[in-house]
N, C-alpha and C positions, 0 to 999 in steps of 0.2 A: 789402673787408672788413677791409684791413690799416689803411686810413684811420680807419676806425671805431672798431675795436681802441684805435689810439694816440691818439683823442680820449676814450675811456672812461676809459682809462688817466692821462691827464694830467689829467682831471677828478677821478679817484680823489686822484691827487697834490694836488690843490689842496685839495679838501677835508679830506684831512688836516693839510696847512699852516694851513689856516684855522680848524681845531679845536685845534692848537697853540696857535696866536694865541690864540685865545677863552680855552685854559686859561690862558695866561701872564697875559691881562689880569683873569681872575680871581683869580689868585693875588695880582696886584698888589692888587688891588681888597680882598681879606680882609687883607692885612698892613695897608694904610691904616686899615681898619676896626678891626684890633685895636690898634693903634700908638693909635686915638683913645680906645678904650674900656677897653683894660687899662691897668692902672696900670704905672709905670716899672719899670725892673729891680729887683732885690734892693738892689745900691749904690745906687740913688737914693733908694729909700725908707728905705735905713739911714742916711742923713744926715739924715732929718728924726727921728730917735730920739735919744734921751739917747747920750752917748759910752757907758754900759755896755753899751746895748741893741746899739747900732750894733756893738759889738765882739762881744757874742754873736751877733749874725745874723751878721758876716762868718766867724766860726769854727765855730759850731753849722750855720749856716745850708744850706751846700752838702753837710753832712753826714748832716744829720737833717731835712732840708728846710725850705725858710723858711716855709711855712704853718704846720707843727707848730711851729717854735721861736716864731713871731710868735704862736699860741695862747696858748704857755706864758706868753709874757712881758705878753699881755693880762691872762692870770689872775692872774698876780703883780702886778702893777700894780693891779688891781683889790683883790686881799685887801690890800696895802700900804694901798691908800685906807680900804677899811674897817676896818684897824688903826688909823690915825689917828684915825679917826672915833670909835672905841670908846675910845682913851685921852684923846680931850679930852670925852668926856662924863663921865671919872670924876673 
């Protein structure tokens, strides 16, 4: 009975270890997929913007959220483009 109890406890320990290993493999795979599918960090994206936008993103981004500041910058960019088009028609 003692030998059987030892075998069962060893098997349980082995199953727990395998589950932890599988969890670690899944987490690595998720990080790889996220790195491929998700855009780069805010600093990497900010270098593609014009210097004023990069400054706004670096100052306001962490405080207010990069997606919100990015949306505001996009709206500002579109409104400036519309303003330029309206001035050129006059």
